[in-house]
C-alpha positions as CSV (number, residue, x, y, z in Angstrom):
1,X,-23.3,5.4,-91.9
2,X,-25.8,3.1,-93.7
3,X,-29.1,2.6,-92.0
4,X,-30.1,-0.9,-91.0
5,X,-33.9,-1.1,-90.4
6,X,-34.6,-4.4,-88.6
7,X,-37.8,-3.3,-86.9
8,X,-39.8,-0.2,-86.8
9,X,-41.5,0.9,-83.5
10,X,-45.3,1.6,-83.8
11,X,-44.8,5.4,-83.3
12,X,-42.9,5.6,-86.6
13,X,-45.7,3.8,-88.5
14,X,-48.8,5.4,-87.0
15,X,-49.7,9.1,-87.5
16,X,-49.0,11.2,-84.5
17,X,-52.0,12.4,-82.6
18,X,-50.4,15.8,-82.1
19,X,-48.1,17.9,-84.2
20,X,-44.4,18.1,-83.4
21,X,-44.8,21.6,-82.1
22,X,-47.7,20.5,-79.8
23,X,-45.6,17.6,-78.5
24,X,-42.6,19.8,-77.8
25,X,-44.7,22.4,-76.0
26,X,-46.4,19.8,-73.8
27,X,-43.1,18.2,-73.1
28,X,-41.5,21.4,-72.0
29,X,-44.5,22.3,-69.7
30,X,-44.5,18.9,-68.1
31,X,-40.7,19.0,-67.5
32,X,-40.9,22.4,-66.0
33,X,-43.4,21.2,-63.4
34,X,-41.5,18.0,-62.7
35,X,-37.9,19.4,-62.5
36,X,-38.9,22.2,-60.1
37,X,-41.1,20.0,-57.9
38,X,-39.7,20.0,-54.4
39,X,-39.8,16.2,-54.2
40,X,-38.0,15.7,-57.6
41,X,-34.4,14.5,-57.0
42,X,-31.6,15.1,-59.4
43,X,-31.7,11.5,-60.6
44,X,-35.4,11.6,-61.2
45,X,-35.1,14.9,-63.1
46,X,-32.5,13.4,-65.4
47,X,-34.5,10.3,-66.0
48,X,-37.6,12.4,-66.8
49,X,-35.7,14.6,-69.2
50,X,-34.4,11.5,-71.1
51,X,-37.8,9.8,-71.3
52,X,-39.6,13.0,-72.2
53,X,-37.1,13.9,-75.0
54,X,-37.3,10.4,-76.5
55,X,-41.1,10.5,-76.6
56,X,-41.3,14.1,-77.9
57,X,-38.7,13.6,-80.7
58,X,-39.9,10.0,-81.3
59,X,-36.4,8.5,-81.3
60,X,-35.1,5.3,-79.9
61,X,-32.6,6.4,-77.3
62,X,-31.7,9.5,-75.2
63,X,-28.8,9.7,-72.8
64,X,-27.4,12.4,-70.4
65,X,-23.7,12.7,-69.6
66,X,-21.8,14.6,-67.0
67,X,-18.6,16.4,-68.1
68,X,-15.7,15.9,-65.7
69,X,-13.3,18.6,-66.9
70,X,-10.3,17.6,-64.7
71,X,-10.3,14.1,-66.2
72,X,-11.5,15.2,-69.6
73,X,-14.2,12.6,-69.8
74,X,-17.9,12.1,-70.0
75,X,-19.8,9.9,-67.5
76,X,-23.2,8.6,-68.5
77,X,-25.8,9.5,-65.8
78,X,-28.9,8.0,-67.5
79,X,-29.9,6.3,-70.8
80,X,-33.5,5.7,-71.8
81,X,-34.4,3.1,-74.5
82,X,-37.7,4.0,-76.0
83,X,-38.0,0.6,-77.7
84,X,-38.1,-1.3,-74.4
85,X,-39.3,1.5,-72.2
86,X,-36.4,0.8,-69.9
87,X,-33.5,2.8,-68.4
88,X,-30.0,1.3,-68.6
89,X,-28.9,-0.3,-65.3
90,X,-26.3,1.7,-63.3
91,X,-23.6,-0.9,-63.9
92,X,-24.0,-0.6,-67.7
93,X,-23.6,3.2,-67.8
94,X,-20.4,4.1,-69.7
95,X,-17.6,6.5,-69.3
96,X,-15.9,8.0,-72.4
97,X,-12.4,9.4,-72.3
98,X,-12.0,12.5,-74.5
99,X,-8.3,13.3,-74.3
100,X,-7.1,14.4,-77.7
101,X,-10.7,14.7,-78.9
102,X,-12.3,18.0,-80.2
103,X,-15.8,17.0,-79.2
104,X,-16.0,19.2,-76.1
105,X,-14.4,22.1,-77.9
106,X,-17.1,21.8,-80.6
107,X,-19.9,21.7,-78.1
108,X,-18.7,24.9,-76.4
109,X,-19.5,27.0,-79.5
110,X,-22.9,25.6,-80.5
111,X,-26.4,25.1,-79.1
112,X,-26.7,21.7,-80.8
113,X,-24.3,19.4,-82.5
114,X,-25.3,16.6,-84.9
115,X,-23.6,13.7,-86.5
116,X,-24.2,15.1,-90.0
117,X,-21.8,17.9,-89.1
118,X,-19.1,15.4,-88.3
119,X,-19.7,13.6,-91.6
120,X,-19.4,16.9,-93.5
121,X,-16.2,17.9,-91.8
122,X,-13.7,15.1,-92.2
123,X,-10.9,16.9,-90.3
124,X,-13.3,17.3,-87.3
125,X,-14.6,13.8,-87.6
126,X,-11.2,12.2,-87.5
127,X,-10.5,13.8,-84.2
128,X,-13.7,12.5,-82.6
129,X,-12.4,9.0,-82.1
130,X,-14.2,8.3,-78.8
131,X,-17.5,9.5,-80.1
132,X,-17.2,7.6,-83.4
133,X,-16.4,4.4,-81.5
134,X,-19.4,4.9,-79.2
135,X,-21.7,5.5,-82.3
136,X,-20.5,2.4,-84.0
137,X,-20.8,0.1,-80.9
138,X,-24.4,1.2,-80.4
139,X,-25.3,1.2,-84.1
140,X,-26.4,4.8,-83.9
141,X,-27.2,6.4,-87.3
142,X,-27.9,9.9,-86.3
143,X,-27.3,12.0,-83.1
144,X,-28.4,15.4,-82.0
145,X,-26.4,16.5,-79.0
146,X,-27.0,19.6,-76.8
147,X,-24.6,21.0,-74.2
148,X,-25.7,21.9,-70.7
149,X,-24.0,25.1,-69.4
150,X,-24.2,26.5,-65.9
151,X,-22.6,29.8,-65.2
152,X,-20.7,29.6,-68.5
153,X,-19.2,26.3,-67.7
154,X,-20.0,23.0,-69.5
155,X,-21.6,20.6,-67.0
156,X,-22.8,17.9,-69.4
157,X,-24.5,17.0,-72.6
158,X,-27.8,15.3,-73.6
159,X,-27.6,13.0,-76.6
160,X,-30.6,12.2,-78.8
161,X,-29.8,9.0,-80.7
162,X,-31.6,7.6,-83.7
163,X,-30.8,3.9,-84.0
164,X,-33.2,2.6,-86.7
165,X,-32.6,5.1,-89.4
166,X,-30.5,8.0,-90.6
167,X,-32.3,11.2,-89.7
168,X,-32.3,14.7,-90.9
169,X,-33.1,17.0,-88.0
170,X,-35.5,19.8,-88.6
171,X,-35.0,23.3,-87.2
172,X,-37.9,22.7,-84.8
173,X,-36.2,19.5,-83.6
174,X,-32.8,21.1,-83.0
175,X,-34.5,24.0,-81.1
176,X,-36.3,21.5,-78.9
177,X,-33.0,19.5,-78.4
178,X,-31.3,22.7,-77.3
179,X,-34.0,23.3,-74.8
180,X,-33.4,19.8,-73.4
181,X,-29.8,20.9,-72.9
182,X,-31.1,23.8,-70.9
183,X,-33.3,21.5,-68.8
184,X,-30.2,19.3,-68.0
185,X,-28.4,22.5,-67.0
186,X,-31.4,23.4,-64.8
187,X,-31.3,20.0,-63.1
188,X,-27.6,20.5,-62.4
189,X,-28.1,23.9,-61.0
190,X,-31.1,22.9,-58.8
191,X,-29.1,20.0,-57.5
192,X,-26.2,22.4,-56.6
193,X,-28.5,24.7,-54.8
194,X,-30.2,21.9,-52.9
195,X,-26.7,20.6,-51.8
196,X,-25.8,24.1,-50.6
197,X,-29.1,24.5,-48.8
198,X,-28.7,21.0,-47.2
199,X,-25.2,22.0,-46.0
200,X,-26.6,25.2,-44.5
201,X,-29.5,23.4,-42.9
202,X,-27.0,20.8,-41.5
203,X,-24.9,23.6,-40.0
204,X,-28.1,25.2,-38.5
205,X,-29.2,22.0,-36.8
206,X,-25.8,20.6,-35.7
207,X,-23.1,21.5,-33.2
208,X,-19.8,22.3,-34.9
209,X,-17.6,21.0,-32.1
210,X,-19.2,17.6,-31.4
211,X,-21.0,17.0,-34.7
212,X,-24.2,16.2,-32.6
213,X,-27.6,17.6,-33.5
214,X,-28.3,20.9,-31.6
215,X,-31.1,22.3,-29.6
216,X,-33.1,23.5,-32.7
217,X,-33.0,19.9,-34.1
218,X,-34.0,18.3,-30.8
219,X,-36.8,20.8,-30.3
220,X,-38.3,20.1,-33.7
221,X,-37.9,16.3,-33.2
222,X,-39.8,16.4,-29.9
223,X,-42.5,18.7,-31.5
224,X,-43.0,16.2,-34.3
225,X,-43.2,13.3,-31.9
226,X,-45.7,15.1,-29.7
227,X,-47.9,16.3,-32.5
228,X,-47.4,13.5,-35.0
229,X,-49.4,10.9,-33.1
230,X,-46.4,8.5,-33.2
231,X,-46.7,7.5,-29.5
232,X,-48.5,4.2,-29.2
233,X,-50.8,3.3,-26.3
234,X,-48.9,3.4,-23.0
235,X,-45.7,4.9,-24.5
236,X,-44.0,8.1,-23.2
237,X,-41.4,10.5,-24.4
238,X,-38.6,11.1,-21.9
239,X,-36.0,13.8,-22.0
240,X,-32.8,12.7,-20.1
241,X,-30.7,15.9,-19.8
242,X,-27.1,15.6,-18.9
243,X,-25.6,18.8,-17.4
244,X,-21.8,18.7,-17.3
245,X,-19.4,20.7,-15.1
246,X,-16.3,20.4,-17.2
247,X,-13.7,21.2,-14.5
248,X,-15.5,19.7,-11.6
249,X,-14.8,22.9,-9.7
250,X,-11.0,22.6,-10.1
251,X,-8.8,25.4,-11.2
252,X,-7.3,25.3,-14.6
253,X,-3.6,24.2,-14.8
254,X,-1.1,24.2,-17.6
255,X,-1.5,21.2,-19.9
256,X,-5.0,20.5,-18.9
257,X,-7.6,20.0,-21.7
258,X,-9.9,22.9,-22.4
259,X,-13.6,22.8,-21.6
260,X,-14.4,22.2,-25.2
261,X,-12.0,19.3,-25.4
262,X,-13.5,17.8,-22.3
263,X,-17.1,18.2,-23.7
264,X,-16.1,16.7,-27.1
265,X,-14.7,13.6,-25.3
266,X,-17.8,13.4,-23.1
267,X,-20.0,13.7,-26.3
268,X,-18.2,10.7,-27.7
269,X,-19.0,8.7,-24.7
270,X,-22.6,9.7,-24.7
271,X,-23.0,8.7,-28.3
272,X,-22.5,5.1,-27.2
273,X,-25.8,5.2,-25.4
274,X,-27.8,6.1,-28.5
275,X,-29.7,3.4,-30.4
276,X,-33.2,2.2,-31.2
277,X,-35.5,4.7,-29.6
278,X,-32.7,6.9,-28.1
279,X,-31.4,10.0,-29.7
280,X,-28.9,12.6,-28.5
281,X,-28.3,16.3,-29.1
282,X,-26.1,19.1,-27.6
283,X,-28.6,21.5,-26.1
284,X,-26.2,24.2,-24.8
285,X,-22.6,24.8,-24.0
286,X,-22.4,22.3,-21.2
287,X,-25.7,20.3,-21.7
288,X,-26.7,17.2,-23.7
289,X,-30.2,15.8,-24.0
290,X,-31.3,12.3,-24.8
291,X,-34.8,11.8,-26.3
292,X,-36.1,8.4,-25.3
293,X,-39.3,6.7,-26.5
294,X,-40.2,4.1,-23.9
295,X,-42.9,2.3,-21.9
296,X,-44.2,4.2,-18.9
297,X,-42.1,2.4,-16.3
298,X,-39.6,5.0,-15.0
299,X,-37.1,2.2,-14.5
300,X,-36.2,2.4,-18.2
301,X,-35.0,6.0,-18.2
302,X,-33.7,5.7,-14.6
303,X,-31.5,2.8,-15.7
304,X,-30.2,4.9,-18.6
305,X,-29.4,7.8,-16.3
306,X,-27.6,5.5,-13.8
307,X,-25.5,3.9,-16.6
308,X,-24.6,7.3,-18.0
309,X,-23.4,8.6,-14.6
310,X,-21.4,5.4,-14.0
311,X,-19.7,5.8,-17.3
312,X,-18.9,9.5,-16.8
313,X,-17.5,8.7,-13.3
314,X,-15.2,6.0,-14.7
315,X,-13.7,8.2,-17.4
316,X,-9.8,8.2,-17.2
317,X,-8.4,11.7,-17.6
318,X,-4.8,10.5,-17.2
319,X,-4.1,12.4,-14.0
320,X,-4.9,15.7,-15.7
321,X,-6.1,18.5,-13.4
322,X,-9.8,18.0,-14.4
323,X,-12.5,16.1,-12.6
324,X,-15.8,16.7,-14.5
325,X,-19.1,16.3,-12.7
326,X,-22.5,15.6,-14.3
327,X,-26.1,15.7,-13.1
328,X,-29.2,14.4,-14.9
329,X,-32.7,15.7,-15.1
330,X,-35.5,13.5,-16.4
331,X,-38.8,14.9,-17.9
332,X,-41.7,12.7,-19.1
333,X,-44.5,13.3,-21.6
334,X,-47.3,10.9,-22.5
335,X,-49.8,11.1,-25.3
336,X,-52.6,12.3,-23.0
337,X,-50.8,15.3,-21.5
338,X,-50.5,18.8,-22.8
339,X,-46.8,19.4,-23.5
340,X,-44.6,21.5,-25.7
341,X,-41.1,20.6,-27.0
342,X,-39.3,23.6,-25.5
343,X,-41.0,23.1,-22.2
344,X,-40.1,19.5,-22.0
345,X,-36.4,20.3,-22.6
346,X,-36.5,23.1,-20.0
347,X,-38.0,20.7,-17.4
348,X,-35.0,18.4,-18.0
349,X,-32.5,21.2,-17.7
350,X,-34.1,22.7,-14.6
351,X,-34.1,19.4,-12.9
352,X,-30.5,18.7,-13.7
353,X,-29.6,22.2,-12.4
354,X,-31.5,21.6,-9.2
355,X,-29.6,18.3,-8.6
356,X,-26.3,20.1,-9.3
357,X,-26.7,22.3,-6.2
358,X,-26.3,19.4,-3.9
359,X,-24.5,16.6,-5.9
360,X,-21.7,16.2,-8.3
361,X,-23.2,13.1,-9.8
362,X,-26.9,12.4,-9.4
363,X,-30.3,12.4,-11.1
364,X,-33.9,13.4,-10.4
365,X,-37.3,13.2,-12.2
366,X,-39.4,16.2,-12.9
367,X,-42.8,15.1,-11.8
368,X,-44.7,18.1,-10.3
369,X,-46.6,18.7,-13.5
370,X,-47.2,15.0,-14.0
371,X,-48.4,14.7,-10.4
372,X,-50.7,17.7,-10.8
373,X,-52.3,16.3,-14.0
374,X,-52.6,12.9,-12.3
375,X,-54.5,14.4,-9.3
376,X,-56.7,16.4,-11.6
377,X,-57.4,13.3,-13.7
378,X,-58.4,11.3,-10.6
379,X,-60.9,14.0,-9.6
380,X,-62.4,14.1,-13.1
381,X,-62.6,10.3,-13.3
382,X,-64.5,10.2,-9.9
383,X,-66.9,12.9,-11.2
384,X,-67.4,10.9,-14.4
385,X,-68.3,7.8,-12.4
386,X,-70.7,9.7,-10.3
387,X,-72.3,11.4,-13.3
388,X,-72.7,8.1,-15.2
389,X,-74.4,6.5,-12.2
390,X,-76.7,9.5,-11.9
391,X,-77.7,9.4,-15.5
392,X,-76.0,12.6,-16.5
393,X,-74.7,11.3,-19.8
394,X,-76.8,11.7,-22.9
395,X,-76.5,11.3,-26.7
396,X,-76.8,14.0,-29.2
397,X,-76.8,13.4,-33.0
398,X,-75.2,15.3,-35.9
399,X,-77.0,14.6,-39.2
400,X,-75.3,13.5,-42.3
401,X,-76.4,15.1,-45.6
402,X,-76.3,13.6,-49.1
403,X,-75.9,16.5,-51.6
404,X,-76.9,14.3,-54.6
405,X,-80.1,13.1,-53.0
406,X,-80.7,16.5,-51.3
407,X,-81.7,14.9,-48.0
408,X,-80.5,13.5,-44.7
409,X,-79.2,10.0,-44.8
410,X,-77.7,9.3,-41.4
411,X,-76.7,10.8,-38.0
412,X,-73.6,10.3,-35.8
413,X,-74.1,9.7,-32.1
414,X,-72.0,12.0,-29.9
415,X,-71.6,11.7,-26.2
416,X,-72.4,14.6,-23.9
417,X,-72.2,15.1,-20.1
418,X,-74.7,17.4,-18.5
419,X,-73.0,19.0,-15.4
420,X,-75.6,21.3,-13.9
421,X,-76.6,23.8,-16.5
422,X,-73.5,23.1,-18.7
423,X,-73.4,20.5,-21.5
424,X,-69.8,19.2,-21.7
425,X,-68.7,17.8,-25.1
426,X,-66.8,14.5,-25.1
427,X,-63.5,16.1,-26.2
428,X,-63.2,17.7,-22.7
429,X,-63.3,14.5,-20.7
430,X,-62.5,11.7,-23.2
431,X,-58.7,11.9,-22.3
432,X,-59.6,10.8,-18.8
433,X,-62.5,8.5,-19.6
434,X,-60.9,6.4,-22.3
435,X,-58.0,5.0,-20.3
436,X,-60.2,4.0,-17.4
437,X,-62.3,0.9,-17.0
438,X,-65.4,3.2,-17.0
439,X,-65.0,3.6,-20.7
440,X,-66.2,0.0,-21.3
441,X,-69.5,0.6,-19.4
442,X,-70.0,4.0,-21.1
443,X,-69.2,2.5,-24.5
444,X,-71.7,-0.3,-24.1
445,X,-74.4,2.2,-22.9
446,X,-73.7,4.5,-25.9
447,X,-74.1,1.6,-28.3
448,X,-77.4,0.4,-26.8
449,X,-78.9,3.9,-26.5
450,X,-77.9,4.8,-30.0
451,X,-79.5,1.7,-31.4
452,X,-82.7,2.2,-29.3
453,X,-83.0,5.9,-30.4
454,X,-82.3,5.0,-34.1
455,X,-85.0,2.3,-34.0
456,X,-87.5,5.0,-33.3
457,X,-86.5,7.5,-35.9
458,X,-89.0,8.3,-38.6
459,X,-88.6,7.1,-42.2
460,X,-87.7,9.5,-45.0
461,X,-90.2,10.7,-47.6
462,X,-89.7,7.6,-49.6
463,X,-90.0,5.2,-46.7
464,X,-86.3,4.6,-46.2
465,X,-84.7,4.3,-42.7
466,X,-81.7,6.4,-41.6
467,X,-78.4,4.9,-40.5
468,X,-76.8,5.7,-37.1
469,X,-73.1,5.9,-36.7
470,X,-71.5,5.1,-33.4
471,X,-67.8,5.8,-32.4
472,X,-65.9,2.9,-30.8
473,X,-63.0,3.8,-28.6
474,X,-59.6,2.1,-28.7
475,X,-60.3,0.8,-25.2
476,X,-63.5,-0.9,-26.3
477,X,-61.9,-2.4,-29.3
478,X,-58.9,-3.7,-27.3
479,X,-61.1,-5.5,-24.8
480,X,-62.9,-8.8,-25.7
481,X,-66.7,-8.7,-26.1
482,X,-67.2,-5.9,-28.6
483,X,-69.1,-8.0,-31.0
484,X,-71.2,-9.4,-28.2
485,X,-72.1,-5.9,-27.1
486,X,-73.1,-5.1,-30.7
487,X,-75.3,-8.2,-31.0
488,X,-77.0,-7.4,-27.7
489,X,-77.7,-3.8,-28.6
490,X,-79.2,-4.9,-32.0
491,X,-81.4,-7.5,-30.3
492,X,-82.6,-5.2,-27.5
493,X,-83.5,-2.4,-29.9
494,X,-84.7,-4.4,-32.9
495,X,-82.5,-2.2,-35.1
496,X,-81.6,-3.8,-38.4
497,X,-77.8,-4.5,-38.5
498,X,-77.5,-2.7,-41.9
499,X,-78.6,0.6,-40.2
500,X,-75.6,0.5,-37.7
501,X,-72.2,1.8,-38.6
502,X,-69.3,1.6,-36.2
503,X,-66.6,4.2,-36.5
504,X,-62.9,3.4,-35.6
505,X,-59.7,5.3,-36.1
506,X,-56.8,4.1,-38.2
507,X,-54.5,3.9,-35.2
508,X,-57.0,1.6,-33.4
509,X,-57.1,-0.8,-36.3
510,X,-53.3,-0.9,-36.9
511,X,-52.2,-1.8,-33.4
512,X,-53.0,-5.5,-33.8
513,X,-53.7,-6.2,-37.5
514,X,-54.8,-9.9,-37.2
515,X,-57.1,-9.3,-34.3
516,X,-58.6,-6.3,-36.0
517,X,-59.2,-8.4,-39.1
518,X,-61.1,-11.0,-37.1
519,X,-63.3,-8.4,-35.3
520,X,-64.1,-6.6,-38.5
521,X,-65.0,-9.8,-40.3
522,X,-67.4,-10.8,-37.4
523,X,-69.1,-7.4,-37.7
524,X,-69.3,-7.7,-41.5
525,X,-70.8,-11.1,-41.2
526,X,-73.4,-9.6,-38.8
527,X,-74.4,-7.1,-41.4
528,X,-72.9,-4.1,-39.5
529,X,-71.0,-1.4,-41.4
530,X,-67.6,-0.1,-40.4
531,X,-66.1,3.3,-41.1
532,X,-62.6,4.6,-40.6
533,X,-62.9,7.9,-38.7
534,X,-60.6,10.9,-39.2
535,X,-59.0,9.1,-42.2
536,X,-55.6,10.5,-43.2
537,X,-54.5,11.5,-39.7
538,X,-53.3,8.1,-38.5
539,X,-50.9,5.6,-40.1
540,X,-53.1,3.0,-41.8
541,X,-51.2,0.8,-44.3
542,X,-52.9,0.6,-47.7
543,X,-51.8,-3.0,-47.8
544,X,-54.1,-3.8,-44.9
545,X,-56.7,-1.2,-45.8
546,X,-57.6,-3.3,-48.9
547,X,-57.9,-6.4,-46.8
548,X,-60.2,-4.9,-44.1
549,X,-63.9,-5.1,-44.7
550,X,-64.4,-1.4,-44.6
551,X,-67.5,0.4,-45.9
552,X,-66.7,4.1,-45.4
553,X,-63.8,6.5,-45.1
554,X,-64.5,9.7,-43.1
555,X,-62.3,12.5,-44.3
556,X,-61.0,14.4,-41.2
557,X,-62.3,18.0,-40.9
558,X,-58.7,19.3,-40.8
559,X,-58.4,18.6,-44.5
560,X,-61.8,20.2,-45.3
561,X,-60.9,23.5,-43.5
562,X,-58.5,24.6,-46.2
563,X,-60.9,24.2,-49.1
564,X,-61.2,25.4,-51.7
565,X,-57.8,27.4,-51.7
566,X,-55.4,24.9,-50.0
567,X,-54.1,22.8,-52.9
568,X,-52.5,20.3,-50.6
569,X,-55.8,19.6,-48.8
570,X,-57.5,19.4,-52.1
571,X,-54.9,16.9,-53.5
572,X,-55.2,14.8,-50.3
573,X,-59.0,14.6,-50.6
574,X,-58.8,13.8,-54.3
575,X,-56.4,10.9,-53.5
576,X,-58.8,9.6,-50.8
577,X,-61.7,9.7,-53.2
578,X,-59.7,7.8,-55.9
579,X,-58.5,5.3,-53.3
580,X,-62.1,4.8,-52.0
581,X,-63.4,4.4,-55.6
582,X,-60.7,1.7,-56.3
583,X,-61.8,-0.2,-53.1
584,X,-65.5,0.5,-53.7
585,X,-65.7,2.3,-50.3
586,X,-68.0,5.2,-49.5
587,X,-66.6,8.7,-48.5
588,X,-67.9,11.2,-46.0
589,X,-66.4,14.6,-45.3
590,X,-66.5,16.0,-41.8
591,X,-66.4,19.5,-40.5
592,X,-68.1,21.2,-43.5
593,X,-68.8,24.8,-42.5
594,X,-68.9,26.8,-45.7
595,X,-70.8,26.6,-49.0
596,X,-67.4,27.0,-50.7
597,X,-66.2,23.8,-49.0
598,X,-69.3,22.0,-50.1
599,X,-68.9,23.0,-53.7
600,X,-65.2,22.0,-53.7
601,X,-66.0,18.6,-52.2
602,X,-68.8,18.0,-54.7
603,X,-66.5,19.0,-57.5
604,X,-64.1,16.1,-56.6
605,X,-66.8,13.5,-56.0
606,X,-67.7,13.8,-52.3
607,X,-71.4,14.0,-51.8
608,X,-72.0,12.9,-48.2
609,X,-71.1,15.5,-45.6
610,X,-71.4,16.5,-42.0
611,X,-70.8,19.8,-40.4
612,X,-72.3,23.1,-39.1
613,X,-73.3,24.0,-42.7
614,X,-76.1,21.4,-42.4
615,X,-76.8,21.3,-38.7
616,X,-75.2,21.0,-35.3
617,X,-75.5,18.0,-32.9
618,X,-78.9,17.9,-31.3
619,X,-80.8,15.7,-28.8
620,X,-82.9,12.7,-29.9
621,X,-86.2,14.6,-29.9
622,X,-84.7,17.3,-32.2
623,X,-83.1,14.8,-34.5
624,X,-86.4,13.1,-35.0
625,X,-88.0,16.4,-36.1
626,X,-85.0,17.1,-38.4
627,X,-85.1,13.7,-40.1
628,X,-88.8,14.0,-40.6
629,X,-88.5,17.3,-42.5
630,X,-86.5,18.6,-45.5
631,X,-82.8,19.2,-44.9
632,X,-82.0,22.9,-45.2
633,X,-78.4,24.1,-45.6
634,X,-77.5,26.9,-43.2
635,X,-75.4,29.0,-45.4
636,X,-75.1,32.6,-44.2
637,X,-75.3,35.6,-46.5
638,X,-71.5,36.1,-46.3
639,X,-70.8,32.4,-46.2
640,X,-68.6,32.7,-43.1
641,X,-67.7,29.7,-40.9
642,X,-69.8,29.0,-37.8
643,X,-67.8,28.5,-34.6
644,X,-68.3,25.1,-33.0
């Protein structure tokens, strides 16, 4: 073939920054990481191989083909054009029939196969009709193909195609091309293993008879819902357990369906009740459980239970000697309660079993635990009201340290409740306080008191004032008047707005985007700063994050605890730092307890920190003394964590 040089890409005109050997080595290392990464799909792996090979060999086109032995043909899986930087669209990928062609036979005996070999062997070349036609149609002047074998069987081939010139392949290039064939084989094998693992996992999590998810699947699903903070305000999870008596107490007769046949038919009927927010699994031999995400009104799940019972009672068994019965147990879990997945399922099963002792068709709600927690919550709320009226609430402050400046820069206000000789932290009563109306009064008091305290704090050694950070609860944010409370607190205390930072969670902001935007804009116009607290544990959308007037992201302490050894935590914090830098937002790390954690954070650009390494939360008198003195770091001799 005669080369036709119409245009030459820049990489053929400019000297390479690295030698071919260096390019090949880097390419192989990068591919190894990419192909074996757990998130890498087969399609992504093949695309990566094509692009990497094209860039390393500095050629115009690379394609990967799957060999279908039964049809004796090659189907193109991916084709990368280095001149455009684009992959071929799926509809343009070709299929080559190889019947009567020796190309596959030639590949089976070599590590690489190049067009020069075909030109040199005319008898071989004449038999490669499909390949020659492909080369001519695409104006390819030189190819370097490498087979991909898995377990001794040819799975595919990678084709390195030079379009702009005839090319003589060096030994180093052919060796690299052969390695690309090995990587294609690796991608095929990894995909095969993952399919096998997925099949095994599906069998582990599904019931063979009905095809429904099983108890293991449902338990994990409930666990994720309970721990994943997916319940919105006021939502509950409900388990609606259907316990079936296949025979209805009747004796078996000839011609009657078996228990499994009855349950398979009932499973088909129960499927019709699944949909948005309602999922179904077979929990045991005779039991099925629905998982329902709903509003707290019990009428929703009660209506579902009644509909299921009505449908089961109306099933027509064609006068067969069966009369299945069914009872239903309902168990509820909200985001405030302490629940576990297995326990919630067990509550539904126990309740259904209890109904079964007296009724063939009926339902009941498991509410003893809910009732007990409700009564306990009422007692705690009453005590909170009394304590607030008696002035038992107080604020403590945890300082924030700047490692670059080597000094305190701010302090976070933390609510405490003094009950006799005991000082109760907010985490022990906030679950009761926040849903109540008392939260609004307490929140306003915290805001005013924090501003008054901060206004009296001493200046640092260079005459600069410290900032105070105040948490705003979801209840406060949802109610009107937050900005008025802030304005009143600033006026009453004389605190400069720039010294006040309000901390809100991602979840709070994302519940009503437009309203949140309006409130944050008002606060920003007042000169007050806003921080997203516990960043990374909620579900903030980056699309809205860039729109919100946010000043600070506070990295949740759960990501700090694994430093410096947990690579996932390190990667997450690095991503947050990069994100904050792009949006020009400050970053603070919470829960820093070890010198090793401090060093790891500083190494990735986090310099503002809170935690027991620097100081615990103290009352206002103590924080005044701390802020007026140098800021020591309390690192122990063995650098062990300090229990909160």
